[in-house]
DRENLUMMAR-174965 format. One line per field, with one value per residue: x, y, z of N, C-alpha, C, CB in turn; residue number from 1. Coordinates in Angstrom, 3 decimals. Glycine has a CB too. Example, Ala and Ser with C-alpha at 12.3 -4.5 7.8 and 13.67 -1.06 7.14 Angstrom:
BEGIN
n.px: c(13.190	12.850) $
n.py: c(-5.690	-2.250) $
n.pz: c(7.800	7.080) $
ca.px: c(12.300	13.670) $
ca.py: c(-4.500	-1.060) $
ca.pz: c(7.800	7.140) $
c.px: c(13.200	12.900) $
c.py: c(-3.300	0.030) $
c.pz: c(7.800	7.870) $
cb.px: c(11.308	14.084) $
cb.py: c(-4.473	-0.598) $
cb.pz: c(9.046	5.725) $
nuti: c(1	2) $
END
This chain:
BEGIN
n.px: c(96.649	96.451	98.892	98.340	95.596	95.105	95.965	94.091	92.012	92.558	93.374	95.341	96.994	100.011	100.663	101.342	103.088	105.216	105.364	105.064	107.746	109.777	109.236	110.004	112.674	113.468	113.521	115.116	117.678	117.631	117.643	119.793	121.286	119.499	119.448	121.859	122.750	120.452	120.631	123.170	122.402	119.838	119.477	122.091	123.975	127.561	129.213	129.047	127.082	128.139	127.021	124.112	121.927	122.079	121.014	118.338	118.385	118.842	117.763	117.091	115.390	112.957	112.503	114.318	112.748	110.364	111.163	111.914	109.448	107.784	109.052	108.901	105.755	105.469	106.532	104.868	102.457	103.238	102.952	103.840	104.253	104.459	103.404	105.474	106.993	105.327	105.240	107.988	108.105	106.471	108.020	110.300	109.153	108.547	110.921	111.925	110.037	110.358	112.950	112.806	111.279	112.680	115.535	118.813	121.915	122.534	124.971	127.692	128.623	126.924	124.555	122.249	118.794	118.231	118.116	117.894	118.048	119.821	117.812	117.699	117.584	119.027	121.042	120.080	118.055	119.315	120.760	118.664	117.550	120.014	120.317	117.488	117.897	119.914	118.910	117.054	118.035	119.208	117.292	116.321	118.329	118.129	115.580	116.749	118.734	117.074	114.686	114.006	115.274	113.852	111.824	108.936	108.200	109.708	113.090	114.896	117.353	117.473	116.209	118.549	120.404	119.325	119.239	121.776	122.342	120.651	121.709	124.732	123.557	122.811	124.617	126.471	124.869	125.046	128.000	128.056	126.850	128.753	131.317	130.714	130.916	133.829	133.690	132.054	133.142	135.434	135.687	137.560	138.877	137.080	137.243	138.835	137.534	135.505	136.310	136.603	134.066	132.803	131.025	128.534	129.168	129.343	126.645	125.037	126.037	124.815	121.984	122.089	122.682	120.336	118.354	118.998	118.657	115.730	114.934	115.427	114.160	111.321	111.551	112.628	115.239	117.001	114.914	112.599	112.531) $
n.py: c(57.033	53.762	52.028	49.354	49.025	50.892	49.960	47.738	49.051	50.501	49.237	50.188	51.428	49.901	50.130	52.984	53.545	51.936	50.428	52.749	54.367	51.987	52.308	54.930	54.449	52.251	53.662	55.851	54.475	52.858	55.061	56.291	54.427	53.171	55.715	55.536	53.232	52.701	55.053	53.995	51.361	51.417	54.059	54.195	55.845	56.895	57.439	58.014	60.565	63.359	64.467	63.401	65.269	66.152	64.377	65.126	66.438	64.528	61.673	60.351	61.947	62.050	59.878	60.677	63.264	62.123	60.463	62.150	63.366	61.640	60.905	63.301	63.460	61.117	62.144	64.341	63.112	61.570	61.189	60.326	59.437	61.704	65.287	66.862	65.158	65.126	68.033	68.348	66.506	67.718	69.805	68.781	67.446	69.961	71.275	69.027	68.783	71.630	71.129	69.185	70.678	72.829	72.702	71.555	73.675	73.347	71.325	70.904	68.413	66.341	63.541	64.585	64.307	65.658	68.592	70.426	73.414	75.951	77.835	81.690	82.449	80.148	79.827	80.874	79.512	77.007	77.583	77.574	75.149	73.729	74.733	73.995	71.211	70.813	71.516	69.662	67.474	68.200	68.397	65.584	64.384	65.682	64.064	61.592	61.905	63.152	62.722	59.882	58.716	58.772	57.121	55.877	53.924	51.028	50.922	48.589	46.140	46.004	48.670	50.097	49.461	50.302	52.929	53.634	53.269	54.990	57.636	57.301	57.535	59.766	61.704	61.132	61.970	64.823	64.941	64.690	66.569	68.661	68.265	68.557	71.411	72.271	71.401	73.322	75.980	76.178	76.615	76.235	73.957	72.315	70.056	68.445	67.239	66.123	64.183	61.976	61.641	63.126	64.489	63.014	60.703	61.399	62.294	59.972	58.411	59.820	59.718	56.850	56.418	58.151	56.307	53.703	54.748	55.104	52.570	50.928	52.594	51.709	49.082	47.155	46.468	45.368	44.370	44.396	41.515) $
n.pz: c(186.273	186.473	184.648	183.939	184.149	182.114	179.775	179.490	179.341	176.763	174.022	172.196	173.528	173.657	171.202	170.737	172.359	172.117	169.303	168.078	168.668	168.016	165.299	164.569	165.397	163.576	160.903	161.656	161.463	159.094	157.103	156.077	154.932	152.727	151.162	150.132	149.201	147.594	145.612	144.288	143.598	142.042	140.596	139.340	140.288	140.649	142.842	146.660	148.077	149.593	151.746	153.742	153.354	150.862	149.104	148.631	146.276	144.564	142.580	144.647	145.939	146.750	148.513	150.705	151.464	151.908	154.250	156.138	156.457	157.515	159.689	161.173	161.284	162.701	165.202	165.661	166.725	168.596	172.105	174.628	178.105	179.703	179.691	178.876	177.016	174.593	174.045	173.447	171.303	169.646	168.698	167.926	165.754	164.101	163.273	162.156	159.826	158.509	157.678	155.775	153.814	153.104	151.293	151.168	150.218	147.058	145.721	143.595	142.520	142.847	142.003	139.892	139.216	136.500	134.872	137.226	138.540	140.568	142.702	142.997	146.106	147.187	148.964	151.389	151.761	152.084	154.756	156.385	156.588	157.239	159.708	161.331	161.096	162.893	165.197	165.443	165.656	168.131	169.854	169.517	171.057	173.531	174.169	174.636	176.718	178.814	178.571	178.294	180.043	182.678	185.105	186.249	187.900	189.514	189.325	187.225	186.562	183.956	183.216	183.914	182.292	179.995	180.513	180.196	177.490	176.158	177.361	176.233	173.182	173.322	173.919	171.404	169.410	170.068	170.194	167.257	166.005	167.037	166.065	163.426	163.170	162.603	160.053	158.611	159.557	158.128	155.364	153.130	153.645	152.997	150.666	151.168	153.467	152.382	150.871	152.383	153.153	155.103	156.637	155.859	157.254	159.984	159.994	159.464	161.615	163.825	163.235	163.552	166.133	167.167	166.353	167.595	170.240	170.057	169.385	171.589	173.286	172.606	173.551	171.624	172.426	175.270	176.797	179.673	181.498) $
ca.px: c(95.865	97.284	99.175	97.774	94.508	95.014	96.306	93.118	90.809	92.627	94.385	96.205	98.315	101.192	101.063	101.604	104.383	106.290	105.373	105.689	109.200	110.460	109.118	110.836	114.052	114.157	113.601	116.578	119.034	117.952	117.593	121.207	121.429	118.259	119.578	123.432	122.459	119.327	121.216	123.831	122.160	118.971	120.099	123.507	125.236	128.925	129.587	127.895	127.246	128.942	125.873	122.558	120.699	122.433	120.346	117.319	118.672	119.008	116.863	116.768	115.157	111.321	112.812	114.535	111.766	109.165	111.301	111.738	108.303	107.516	109.600	107.736	104.262	105.348	106.963	103.826	101.527	103.962	102.754	104.474	103.767	104.484	103.017	106.691	107.324	104.372	105.958	108.986	107.594	106.111	109.194	111.327	108.342	108.301	112.331	112.061	109.260	111.361	114.442	112.447	110.723	114.065	116.758	120.236	122.385	122.918	126.416	128.162	129.014	125.793	124.032	121.152	117.717	118.161	117.347	117.465	118.809	119.370	117.007	118.792	117.715	118.772	121.953	119.329	117.110	120.236	120.682	117.345	117.846	121.318	119.887	116.597	118.446	120.863	118.191	116.003	119.101	119.354	116.103	116.321	119.324	117.374	114.770	117.799	119.611	116.443	113.214	114.000	116.011	113.057	110.883	107.844	108.193	110.988	114.332	115.202	118.652	117.255	116.205	119.891	121.188	118.786	119.469	123.273	122.397	120.084	122.761	125.425	123.399	122.474	125.902	126.862	124.361	125.737	129.198	128.269	126.702	129.830	132.434	130.141	131.548	134.874	133.465	131.307	133.882	136.599	135.378	138.759	139.057	135.918	137.378	139.451	136.839	134.322	137.063	136.344	132.413	133.107	129.660	127.631	129.630	128.942	124.957	125.092	126.560	123.739	120.896	121.960	122.494	119.185	117.709	118.838	117.779	114.194	114.456	115.567	112.703	110.261	111.516	113.096	116.406	117.137	113.601	112.371	111.732) $
ca.py: c(56.077	52.731	51.468	47.892	49.103	51.733	48.857	47.015	49.726	50.867	48.294	51.054	51.933	49.703	50.717	54.335	53.619	50.640	50.384	54.043	54.056	51.021	52.395	55.728	53.934	51.808	54.677	56.702	53.423	52.449	56.109	56.566	53.195	53.494	56.591	55.361	52.092	53.141	55.813	53.649	50.349	51.720	54.973	54.300	56.785	56.054	57.696	58.218	61.932	64.097	64.335	62.881	66.395	66.142	63.584	65.869	66.990	63.484	60.850	59.755	63.069	61.637	59.268	61.742	63.950	61.159	59.923	62.998	63.937	60.529	61.268	64.633	62.918	60.560	62.866	65.358	62.413	61.051	61.790	59.922	59.425	63.018	66.506	67.473	64.398	65.968	69.112	68.102	65.751	68.730	70.861	68.121	67.305	71.176	71.305	68.070	69.212	72.641	70.376	68.275	71.288	73.459	71.782	71.834	74.163	72.776	71.112	70.569	67.000	65.345	62.979	65.303	63.773	66.437	70.107	71.422	74.929	76.339	79.010	82.581	82.391	78.722	79.889	81.088	78.299	75.933	78.013	77.415	73.449	73.229	75.161	73.200	69.827	70.497	71.630	68.410	66.610	68.193	67.920	64.181	64.277	65.767	62.972	60.478	62.518	63.694	61.979	58.661	58.147	58.852	56.126	55.922	52.621	50.372	50.819	47.316	46.184	46.506	49.645	50.955	49.358	51.210	54.481	54.013	53.552	56.616	58.410	57.320	57.910	61.323	62.419	60.733	62.751	66.122	65.185	64.693	67.932	69.686	67.736	69.301	72.586	72.711	71.668	74.749	76.975	76.036	76.233	76.058	72.488	71.509	69.189	67.666	66.680	65.477	63.229	61.050	61.666	63.448	65.085	61.898	59.647	61.947	62.266	58.825	58.362	60.461	59.290	55.486	56.829	58.274	55.376	53.110	55.054	54.766	51.111	50.426	52.919	50.614	47.753	45.811	46.246	45.327	44.307	43.782	39.981) $
ca.pz: c(186.140	186.485	183.512	183.553	183.821	180.613	178.618	179.476	178.508	175.416	173.392	171.568	174.112	173.496	169.846	170.756	173.409	171.706	167.946	167.412	169.046	166.915	163.968	164.083	165.448	162.302	159.812	161.439	161.221	157.521	156.061	155.288	154.283	151.537	150.226	149.551	148.269	146.227	144.566	143.498	142.629	141.151	139.780	138.701	140.705	140.960	144.503	147.678	148.251	150.850	152.935	153.908	152.831	149.423	148.331	148.239	144.842	143.386	142.150	145.850	146.925	146.971	149.778	151.552	152.022	152.826	155.635	157.133	156.765	158.230	161.334	161.754	161.746	164.088	166.547	166.180	167.109	169.974	173.183	175.631	179.713	180.146	178.787	178.247	175.796	173.513	173.867	172.824	170.309	168.521	168.474	167.258	164.101	163.427	163.079	161.024	158.618	157.910	157.141	154.625	152.890	152.813	151.175	151.286	149.314	145.939	145.291	141.960	142.424	143.055	140.825	139.656	138.325	135.365	134.747	137.888	138.556	141.998	142.762	143.544	147.418	147.827	150.024	152.253	152.412	152.787	155.963	157.238	156.358	158.357	161.203	161.525	160.940	163.808	166.074	165.301	166.266	169.445	170.543	169.955	172.114	174.699	174.286	174.909	177.622	179.873	179.036	178.255	181.197	183.611	185.441	187.017	188.559	189.775	188.278	187.387	185.977	182.349	183.132	184.270	181.021	178.914	180.584	179.753	176.012	176.051	177.487	174.785	172.274	173.334	173.828	170.607	168.673	170.344	169.578	165.679	165.990	167.391	165.299	161.892	163.380	161.626	158.583	158.008	159.992	157.588	154.111	152.016	153.794	152.452	149.381	152.280	154.346	151.574	149.985	153.373	153.381	156.482	156.939	155.605	158.015	161.164	159.691	159.767	163.179	164.610	162.710	164.084	167.791	167.410	166.029	168.468	171.538	170.098	169.507	172.979	174.264	172.357	174.096	171.021	173.016	176.476	177.318	180.885	181.391) $
c.px: c(96.854	97.890	98.469	96.447	94.173	95.143	94.983	91.937	90.998	93.889	95.264	97.118	99.623	101.497	101.426	102.465	105.456	106.330	105.782	107.148	110.002	110.663	110.229	112.364	114.375	114.362	115.068	117.818	119.129	117.992	118.888	121.864	120.703	118.708	120.708	123.094	121.474	120.019	121.970	123.498	121.142	119.255	121.322	124.599	126.597	129.484	128.433	128.082	127.640	128.391	124.505	121.493	121.156	121.736	118.900	117.312	118.904	117.911	116.269	116.005	113.529	111.316	113.178	113.398	110.722	109.628	111.409	110.221	107.325	107.883	108.966	106.361	104.305	105.500	105.631	102.974	101.945	103.627	103.167	103.843	103.438	103.998	104.363	107.173	106.508	104.812	107.161	109.064	107.215	107.074	109.991	110.433	108.317	109.785	112.342	111.196	110.225	112.438	113.953	111.924	111.782	115.097	117.898	120.667	122.921	124.281	126.681	128.095	128.055	125.321	122.808	120.291	117.576	117.595	117.066	118.705	118.814	118.753	118.335	118.574	118.158	119.884	120.996	118.360	118.160	120.421	119.497	117.313	118.887	120.475	118.853	116.864	119.145	119.970	117.072	116.898	119.251	118.051	115.590	117.332	118.729	116.164	115.772	118.376	118.632	115.060	112.863	114.511	115.055	112.271	109.892	107.406	109.630	112.025	114.912	116.527	118.746	117.501	117.783	120.624	120.442	119.448	120.926	123.280	121.770	121.161	123.968	125.067	122.856	123.909	126.511	126.294	124.923	127.134	129.101	128.147	128.130	130.930	132.110	130.870	132.540	134.724	132.719	131.973	135.304	136.527	136.507	139.459	137.929	136.021	138.131	138.356	135.844	135.000	136.772	134.646	132.333	131.756	128.580	127.978	128.993	127.086	124.556	125.093	125.554	122.285	120.971	121.944	121.206	118.283	117.643	118.332	116.517	114.017	114.213	114.306	111.739	110.201	112.098	114.544	116.334	115.690	113.480	111.737	110.468) $
c.py: c(55.047	52.286	50.264	48.016	49.884	50.922	48.221	47.575	50.582	50.114	48.645	51.507	51.526	50.026	52.200	54.381	52.995	50.890	51.558	54.150	53.335	51.637	53.579	55.353	53.374	52.745	55.353	55.660	53.201	53.876	56.371	55.390	53.035	54.186	55.972	54.382	52.248	53.893	55.478	52.636	50.530	52.635	55.196	55.263	56.150	56.713	57.890	59.707	62.253	64.317	63.872	63.715	66.375	65.634	64.125	66.496	65.703	62.462	60.269	60.688	62.763	61.172	59.730	62.524	63.216	60.910	60.834	63.574	62.675	60.564	62.449	63.907	62.210	61.209	63.749	64.306	61.608	61.796	61.694	59.857	60.851	64.107	66.857	66.573	64.891	67.032	68.961	67.177	66.857	69.757	70.215	67.818	69.002	71.507	70.129	68.163	70.595	72.100	69.757	69.081	72.197	72.576	72.485	72.531	73.165	72.572	70.792	69.163	65.723	64.647	63.691	64.374	64.538	67.525	70.839	72.251	75.259	78.075	80.296	82.761	80.876	79.160	80.009	79.859	77.070	76.196	77.427	75.774	73.219	73.537	74.190	71.652	69.932	70.828	70.763	67.650	67.029	68.193	66.351	63.775	64.332	64.453	61.936	60.542	62.431	63.128	60.552	57.640	57.962	57.886	56.743	54.855	51.995	50.471	49.375	47.140	46.197	47.608	50.612	50.808	50.066	52.665	54.665	54.085	54.690	57.534	58.500	57.442	59.258	62.019	62.180	61.647	64.147	66.161	65.188	65.812	69.242	69.471	68.207	70.870	73.147	72.500	72.706	76.132	77.213	75.838	75.776	74.708	71.480	69.977	68.001	66.610	65.762	64.380	61.758	60.990	62.056	63.896	63.704	60.713	60.081	61.894	60.866	58.202	58.854	60.039	57.757	55.687	57.260	56.920	54.110	53.316	54.710	53.492	50.649	51.257	52.116	49.398	46.784	45.502	46.271	45.565	43.941	42.539	39.999) $
c.pz: c(185.955	184.806	182.904	183.207	182.423	179.733	178.643	178.575	177.214	175.032	172.477	171.751	173.806	171.857	169.707	171.243	172.576	170.218	167.469	167.654	168.067	165.607	163.713	164.455	164.172	160.898	160.291	161.169	159.675	156.624	155.342	154.175	152.895	150.667	149.540	148.572	147.031	145.361	143.656	142.653	141.817	140.329	138.900	139.217	140.968	142.418	145.379	147.980	149.477	151.747	152.548	153.037	151.424	148.537	148.104	146.876	144.037	143.221	143.395	146.870	147.381	148.661	150.876	152.393	152.735	154.133	156.641	157.370	157.693	159.880	161.794	162.066	163.022	165.484	166.828	166.990	168.518	171.162	174.547	177.078	179.948	179.311	177.887	176.781	174.774	173.103	172.929	171.364	169.048	168.002	167.597	165.700	163.707	162.711	161.677	159.857	157.855	157.287	155.892	153.832	152.199	152.765	151.492	150.214	148.148	145.669	143.704	141.935	142.932	141.623	140.692	138.757	136.982	135.350	135.917	138.165	139.686	142.109	143.515	145.061	148.090	148.884	151.127	152.849	152.896	154.173	156.865	157.201	157.554	159.659	162.020	161.555	162.396	165.163	166.451	166.094	168.082	170.444	170.873	170.911	173.329	175.269	175.165	176.355	178.911	179.789	179.059	179.296	182.590	183.806	186.518	187.985	189.250	188.763	188.295	186.822	184.627	182.138	183.116	182.653	180.019	179.014	180.247	178.122	175.732	176.306	176.710	173.675	171.954	173.338	172.210	169.220	169.171	169.846	167.953	165.729	166.007	166.490	163.749	161.877	162.197	160.203	157.754	158.432	159.030	155.985	152.846	152.600	153.413	151.844	150.429	153.105	153.390	150.941	151.014	153.769	154.810	157.087	156.957	156.632	159.631	161.243	160.324	161.068	164.099	164.201	163.265	165.688	168.157	167.388	166.951	169.907	171.342	170.031	170.969	174.016	174.100	172.768	173.103	171.520	174.225	177.068	178.590	180.839	182.053) $
cb.px: c(94.862	96.419	100.315	97.847	93.985	96.034	97.660	92.819	90.117	92.657	93.852	95.944	98.311	101.479	99.970	100.905	104.193	105.695	104.216	105.032	109.255	109.607	107.547	110.415	114.261	113.378	112.141	117.004	118.836	116.591	117.145	122.374	120.968	116.995	119.729	124.741	121.920	117.936	121.747	124.683	121.993	117.996	120.155	123.331	124.919	130.232	130.480	127.986	126.181	129.472	125.610	122.068	120.684	123.433	120.398	117.191	120.043	120.297	117.417	118.006	115.430	110.741	113.520	115.137	111.249	108.833	112.372	112.675	107.645	108.247	111.290	107.329	103.602	106.176	108.502	102.896	101.167	105.512	101.880	105.478	105.008	105.682	102.523	107.975	107.150	103.124	106.320	109.637	106.312	105.019	110.055	111.912	106.228	107.735	113.283	111.892	107.516	111.904	115.199	111.567	109.592	114.460	116.959	121.033	123.218	122.442	126.978	129.801	130.244	124.489	123.864	121.499	116.367	117.715	115.976	116.708	118.245	120.870	115.361	118.799	116.414	119.068	123.022	118.733	115.881	121.635	120.640	115.795	118.667	123.094	119.152	115.785	119.545	122.310	117.918	115.562	120.691	120.144	115.166	116.451	120.321	116.675	114.256	119.032	120.131	116.510	112.192	114.485	117.284	112.497	111.628	106.958	107.697	110.782	115.606	114.225	119.368	116.027	115.312	121.036	121.452	117.151	119.123	124.460	121.834	118.882	123.063	125.921	122.959	121.507	126.989	126.644	122.942	125.757	130.161	127.427	125.821	130.341	132.556	128.026	132.250	136.034	132.980	129.683	134.151	137.230	134.644	139.998	139.356	135.404	138.468	140.083	136.200	133.561	138.980	137.293	131.547	134.257	129.219	127.774	131.425	129.657	124.473	125.882	127.874	123.872	120.846	123.232	123.412	118.829	118.118	119.623	117.737	113.374	115.527	117.305	111.971	110.130	110.104	113.079	117.272	118.178	112.857	111.689	112.553) $
cb.py: c(56.251	51.567	51.234	46.810	49.548	52.810	47.687	46.803	50.647	52.457	47.352	51.728	51.757	48.316	50.502	55.142	52.713	48.849	50.046	55.374	53.263	49.750	52.684	56.997	52.909	50.639	55.841	57.676	51.736	51.314	57.369	56.745	52.191	54.243	57.987	54.778	51.035	54.104	56.575	53.522	49.215	51.960	55.634	54.672	57.525	56.278	59.046	57.215	62.613	65.220	65.718	63.027	68.192	65.644	62.277	66.759	68.058	62.675	59.895	59.255	64.745	60.044	58.599	62.591	64.668	59.586	59.118	64.024	64.499	59.468	61.591	66.035	61.870	59.670	63.912	66.270	61.594	61.122	61.767	60.630	58.889	63.288	67.921	67.444	62.923	66.376	69.539	67.642	64.881	69.489	71.314	66.627	66.470	72.374	70.806	66.812	69.733	73.519	69.046	67.137	71.936	74.430	71.184	70.697	74.943	73.391	69.894	71.068	66.952	66.157	61.475	66.668	63.826	65.916	70.028	70.993	76.111	76.106	78.583	84.027	82.890	77.103	81.035	82.102	77.609	75.850	79.368	78.257	72.954	74.317	76.626	73.540	69.515	71.363	72.577	67.699	66.968	69.271	68.474	63.345	65.258	67.099	62.428	60.603	64.088	65.192	62.405	58.528	59.164	59.756	54.830	56.106	51.666	49.034	51.910	46.461	45.213	46.453	49.754	50.106	47.906	51.326	55.158	52.770	52.547	57.026	58.236	56.514	57.136	61.821	61.777	59.432	62.534	66.413	64.153	63.983	68.010	69.592	66.029	69.533	72.393	72.121	70.726	74.860	76.637	74.952	77.316	77.548	72.257	72.323	69.984	68.800	67.757	66.458	63.783	61.477	60.105	64.581	66.346	61.416	59.530	63.544	62.313	58.552	59.266	61.976	59.548	54.487	58.032	59.218	55.172	52.785	56.469	55.327	50.140	50.796	54.225	50.387	47.358	45.861	46.953	46.239	43.531	44.560	38.713) $
cb.pz: c(185.143	187.253	183.624	184.692	184.869	180.256	178.924	180.771	179.409	175.157	172.838	171.345	175.308	174.033	168.930	171.175	174.972	172.090	167.416	167.963	170.255	166.638	163.488	164.499	166.520	161.907	159.770	162.965	162.036	156.835	156.656	156.516	155.199	151.917	150.687	150.682	149.089	146.589	144.911	143.962	143.144	141.601	140.364	137.331	142.011	139.551	144.758	149.114	147.970	150.740	153.614	155.551	153.580	149.193	148.895	149.122	144.752	143.574	141.214	146.423	146.134	145.742	149.689	150.773	151.116	152.207	155.770	156.879	155.270	157.513	161.509	160.356	160.688	164.118	166.378	164.893	165.959	169.902	173.191	175.592	180.906	180.461	179.795	179.493	175.922	173.928	175.092	173.787	170.923	168.945	169.752	168.247	164.179	164.530	164.693	161.487	159.212	158.856	158.263	154.846	153.410	153.766	149.825	151.424	149.855	145.043	146.142	141.442	143.176	143.761	140.845	139.054	139.068	134.516	134.123	139.041	137.813	143.067	143.902	142.807	147.901	146.760	149.933	151.763	151.100	152.180	155.837	156.484	154.590	158.300	161.108	160.692	159.466	163.577	165.931	163.674	165.293	169.657	169.811	168.860	172.062	174.416	172.752	173.869	177.133	179.875	178.216	177.302	181.497	183.551	185.962	186.239	187.465	190.000	188.684	186.834	186.366	181.762	183.991	185.830	180.564	179.054	182.101	180.323	175.183	177.177	178.467	174.511	171.936	174.778	175.083	170.828	168.653	171.812	170.090	164.615	167.218	168.872	165.494	161.869	164.612	161.930	158.215	158.593	161.481	158.290	153.751	151.939	155.156	151.385	147.798	153.342	155.315	150.446	149.731	154.629	153.113	156.606	155.628	154.055	157.848	161.188	157.806	159.256	163.449	164.469	161.121	163.546	168.275	166.585	164.907	168.380	171.981	169.052	168.863	173.510	174.044	171.280	174.471	169.360	172.691	176.856	176.651	181.660	182.112) $
nuti: c(1	2	3	4	5	6	7	8	9	10	11	12	13	14	15	16	17	18	19	20	21	22	23	24	25	26	27	28	29	30	31	32	33	34	35	36	37	38	39	40	41	42	43	44	45	46	47	48	49	50	51	52	53	54	55	56	57	58	59	60	61	62	63	64	65	66	67	68	69	70	71	72	73	74	75	76	77	78	79	80	81	82	83	84	85	86	87	88	89	90	91	92	93	94	95	96	97	98	99	100	101	102	103	104	105	106	107	108	109	110	111	112	113	114	115	116	117	118	119	120	121	122	123	124	125	126	127	128	129	130	131	132	133	134	135	136	137	138	139	140	141	142	143	144	145	146	147	148	149	150	151	152	153	154	155	156	157	158	159	160	161	162	163	164	165	166	167	168	169	170	171	172	173	174	175	176	177	178	179	180	181	182	183	184	185	186	187	188	189	190	191	192	193	194	195	196	197	198	199	200	201	202	203	204	205	206	207	208	209	210	211	212	213	214	215	216	217	218	219	220	221	222	223	224	225) $
END
């Protein structure tokens, strides 16, 4: 069906394809900022956590889980112009949900809201969280590299620029995942990594790449004239 005719028949078409993408993009960009600033300013924590996932165990835990669940809901409802968009959205939403309900392994140096004791099976739950988070980002990278770069119409100059943004964002997400491998492969060096907030910085960079990709797809950036 012609897209112009579809817009005329269904006024919510633009909301589904543009507003949804921009909402997801802004959530990705703002999440690490809200968690870090909120923990320090509102709850008086004296440091930024070593990873974004650590905020699950802090006073900002509800915000962390809420935003991840919002990601998942948006991705579950995202259909896109082709069937594969909906399928990948459902896969990403599934991994996002698992990452939200399965917390990372509790660390000793986080700002606890009080009285939290790690469960006996916490280590295995943490592995599930880590695996789901990695797969979540890989699916999002797939969106940027292979789905957002498609076009069913004329390839404009702005579309060429947008495709460059998608590819850069996709490869940045993959690079961030790969750069996290040394952190988990060399546990004896974790204190040195943590001193520089290595994981937090890489997770933030991956979320920002994800966010800019979706903002661009939602035509907040590099919109066709």
